[in-house]
C-alpha positions, 0 to 999 in steps of 0.5 A, spaced: 450 674 361 445 670 364 449 664 364 455 668 368 450 670 373 447 663 374 454 661 375 456 666 380 450 665 384 452 657 384 458 659 387 455 663 393 456 660 400 449 661 401 442 659 398 439 663 393 432 663 391 428 667 387 420 667 386 415 671 383 409 674 386 405 668 385 410 664 389 413 660 384 420 658 384 424 662 378 431 660 381 434 655 385 442 655 386 447 650 387 448 651 395 440 650 396 441 643 391 447 640 396 442 643 403 436 640 400 437 635 396 433 638 390 435 639 384 434 645 380 430 642 375 425 639 380 424 646 383 423 651 378 416 653 377 414 649 383 411 653 389 415 656 395 411 652 400 413 645 397 420 646 400 418 651 405 412 650 408 412 654 414 412 661 409 405 659 407 403 660 415 399 667 415 405 670 419 410 669 414 405 671 409 404 678 412 412 679 412 412 677 404 406 681 402 410 687 406 416 686 403 412 686 396 408 692 398 414 697 401 420 694 398 423 693 405 427 687 406 426 683 412 430 678 416 428 672 419 433 669 425 434 662 424 435 661 432 428 664 432 424 661 426 429 654 426 429 650 419 425 654 414 426 649 408 425 642 409 424 636 405 423 628 407 431 628 408 432 635 412 426 634 417 424 640 421 428 640 428 431 644 434 438 643 431 437 645 424 437 653 423 436 657 417 437 665 417 433 668 411 433 675 408 427 677 404 428 682 399 424 685 393 428 685 386 426 692 383 427 691 376 421 686 376 416 683 380 421 678 383 423 676 390 430 674 392 430 670 398 437 668 401 438 662 406 444 661 410 445 655 415 447 657 422 446 650 425 454 649 426 455 656 429 449 655 433 451 648 436 459 651 437 455 657 441 451 652 445 457 647 446 461 653 449 455 655 453 454 648 456 462 648 457 461 655 461 456 652 465 459 646 467 465 650 469 461 654 473 458 648 476 465 645 477 467 652 480 461 652 485 463 645 487 470 646 488 468 652 492 464 648 496 470 643 497 474 649 499 469 651 504 468 644 507 476 644 507 476 650 511 470 648 515 474 642 517 480 645 519 477 650 524 473 644 527 474 638 532 472 632 528 469 628 534 465 633 537 464 638 531 465 644 535 471 650 534 478 647 535 483 651 538 485 655 532 478 657 531 477 659 538 483 663 539 481 667 532 474 668 535 477 671 542 482 676 539 476 678 535 472 679 541 477 682 545 478 688 539 470 689 540 470 689 547 475 694 548 472 698 542 465 698 546 468 698 553 465 692 555 466 686 560 468 679 557 469 673 560 473 666 558 472 659 561 477 654 561 473 647 562 475 640 564 471 634 563 472 631 570 475 624 571 475 623 563 482 618 564 478 614 569 472 613 564 477 611 559 480 606 563 474 603 566 470 603 559 474 604 554 476 610 549 469 609 545 466 610 551 470 616 553 469 619 546 461 618 547 462 622 554 465 628 550 460 628 545 455 628 550 458 633 554 459 638 548 452 638 546 450 639 553 455 645 554 452 648 548 445 648 551 447 651 558 450 657 555 447 663 551 446 664 544 451 670 544 457 665 547 462 661 543 464 654 545 470 650 543 474 644 544 482 645 545 484 638 547 482 632 549 478 633 556 479 641 555 474 646 553 474 654 553 467 658 553 468 665 551 463 670 554 462 677 551 457 683 552 457 681 560 453 686 564 457 684 571 460 678 574 453 675 577 452 673 570 458 669 569 456 666 575 449 664 573 452 661 567 458 657 570 452 654 575 448 652 569 453 649 566 455 644 573 448 643 574 446 640 567 451 635 569 448 633 575 444 626 573 448 620 571 447 619 563 446 612 560 451 611 555 452 604 551 448 601 557 452 604 562 451 609 568 456 614 567 457 620 572 459 627 568 462 633 572 467 639 569 471 644 573 471 651 571 476 656 571 474 663 569 477 670 568 475 677 566 476 682 561 479 687 563 480 686 570 484 679 569 488 681 563 487 685 556 490 680 552 488 673 550 495 671 553 494 674 559 486 672 560 488 664 558 493 664 563 489 667 569 483 662 567 488 656 567 490 658 574 483 659 576 481 652 573 487 649 577 484 652 584 478 648 582 481 641 581 486 642 588 479 643 592 475 637 589 473 639 582 466 639 580 466 647 581 468 654 578 473 659 580 473 666 578 480 669 578 481 675 583 481 682 581 
């Protein structure tokens, strides 16, 4: 019968160690032989601490004593306690993990220790966690690229300002808000004066620098709540929401024009920059973006016809 039980225990896919209350090994199955490279003959009669030195520590001894006293089984997780059985060929490290179940055999003063290796499962879990983490990082990077692509699609590459598509989207949004709030809204068409002449005289690279400088100054000339974009070569649009009255529009237009009064040094060349501004007001000049842009364009034409470097507000 004992031979039958020994054979049965040897066929188990877990480690089985039986010790007496003096911590001497009574039985050591074949699984333990393979995992720990220690034969049954060498293990029998030896102190359990020789192969599981951690169990000699106070915290583990208290667990063993509790099992002996109460008869209640105790479980030691490999994820927490790592490698409990070790020898020179199986050094303790974080990649080797063993679950232990310590139970008291009621028939006699013996303790049954069941050992299962969870290292491979743990590695699989960790591998999966790492894979998921990599996917999350990749997904985050893809979202960043997607956001950057959308951002690029809505902005002018030279000046960094919103492009025509973005400007029109924002104009429609502001019109809806202005209708709900019953507020005035201004639309300014702005042309950089004589940009073609600057390109022809100094080269397009200087013209590009003029446009970049013009954009920077334009943003500084308006209110924080205003929205500015470049819609073509020398054409810009400024949306002026939440207007108190027409005088506020004139103040902003004058500020824009005055900020270009002095010549600017661009690539060691003194360049004079000025602009012409055509303005339309919601709802007096129109209630749709198409109507307002048409009226602002007419006002801009009037400024150009009268000598440029000025502004004109569409008549009500």
